[in-house]
Each structure stands twice: as structure tokens, then as C-alpha cells.
C-alpha positions in Angstrom: 11.5 13.0 9.9 10.6 9.9 7.9 9.0 10.0 4.5 5.6 8.4 3.8 4.1 7.4 0.5 0.4 6.5 -0.2 0.2 4.1 -3.2 -3.1 3.2 -4.7 -3.5 -0.1 -6.5 -0.5 -1.4 -4.5 -1.4 -5.1 -4.5 -0.3 -5.8 -8.1 1.4 -4.6 -11.2 2.7 -1.0 -11.4 1.3 -0.1 -8.0 3.1 -3.0 -6.3 6.3 -2.2 -8.2 6.1 1.4 -7.1 5.4 0.5 -3.5 8.5 -1.8 -3.5 10.7 0.8 -5.0 9.6 3.5 -2.6 10.0 1.1 0.4 13.5 0.3 -0.9 14.3 4.1 -0.8 13.3 4.2 2.8 9.7 5.4 2.6 7.0 4.1 4.9 4.5 2.8 2.4 0.8 2.9 3.0 -0.9 0.9 0.3 -4.5 0.9 -0.8 -6.2 -2.2 -2.1 -9.7 -3.8 -2.3 -8.9 -7.3 -1.0 -7.6 -8.0 2.5 -5.8 -11.2 1.3 -4.1 -9.4 -1.6 -3.1 -6.5 0.7 -1.5 -9.0 3.2 0.4 -10.7 0.4 1.6 -7.4 -1.0 2.8 -6.2 2.4 4.8 -9.4 2.7 6.3 -8.9 -0.7 7.2 -5.3 0.1 8.9 -6.4 3.4 10.7 -9.2 1.6 12.1 -6.6 -0.9 13.6 -4.7 1.9 10.9 -2.3 2.9 10.6 -2.0 6.7 7.3 -0.1 7.0 4.4 -1.3 4.9 0.8 -1.2 5.8 -2.4 -1.3 3.9 -5.8 0.3 4.0 -8.7 -1.6 2.4 -11.1 0.3 0.3 -12.4 0.7 -3.2 -11.6 4.3 -4.4 -14.2 4.1 -7.1 -17.0 4.5 -4.5 -17.7 7.3 -2.0 -17.9 4.7 0.7 -14.5 3.3 -0.2 -13.0 6.7 -0.3 -14.3 7.4 3.2 -12.9 4.0 4.4 -9.5 4.8 3.0 -9.5 8.4 4.5 -10.5 6.9 7.9 -7.8 4.2 7.5 
């Protein structure tokens, strides 16, 4: 069975670095971000770093609506 990691703030900084590292270790990465364009760019970065499975859910976890969007994601 494969391993999956949910990484919040995965479009930049420490979150993106963590997502790349986890993807490099064979995890399927599900990233969370607020901007569709930044999510798409981060997914490309993760795949370029050797991560095969990377997808993103768009939502702002600082709002109840955003939390519901991510949970439904």
C-alpha cells in the first residue's frame, strides 16, 4: 500500500520543500494552497524533483468555508 501525505502551505517555502522531500521518498503528496496558479506551479516543481504523485486542493484553511472545500477536495 502506498503512503500519502497532506501538506498545507505546499506552494512555497517550508511547505513546498516538505512536499518535495516527501514526494522524493515515494509519498503521494496532496498539497493545499489558496491560489490555483501557485498550486499548478508547485505540482510541476514537485514532479520535476522526482515526485510522481502530486495533486493539490485549493482552499484557505483560515476560514470554515475553506476547510470544507479542502475536506471535500
